[in-house]
Steps between C-alpha positions, in 0.01 A plus 500: 500500500596861478361829619515871449566632850469871557560710810345839564811646658313813608291280731777260606610550862815284460385246759635205294196289583470404133850354506420290805170386344660381176603141565635466143740795551364688198497834682829647614611821668709763322730639770607800293149610407351372827202339325373157399526367147402184313832324446357180352144564374527196272511281814187648660237233580219758525421417862435872564655472847692824449183686403311365800782568745572857389360742761524790252323304224758622249567174314319370195566154361353417159567184300739571214362445156672244290550605143435250227796356315568675170370311199 
C-alpha cells in the first residue's frame, strides 16, 4: 500500500504523537525544521493511527492512486 500523507504545519504543535503512533515508522521527525514528515509513504498501511492520535488534527492520510501501466 501507499499513501499521500500531509501535515498542516500551521496547526502542528510538535508533540510527536504521530511518530509514536506510527508502528511502521513511516513518519519521522526533521530535527532541523522541527516538524514531522512522511519518510516512507510507500510503506504506509493506511491504519490511520497517526490521524487518530494527533491532538491538533493536522494530519491527513489518503490512499495513493496507482497509475496504470503505459500501453
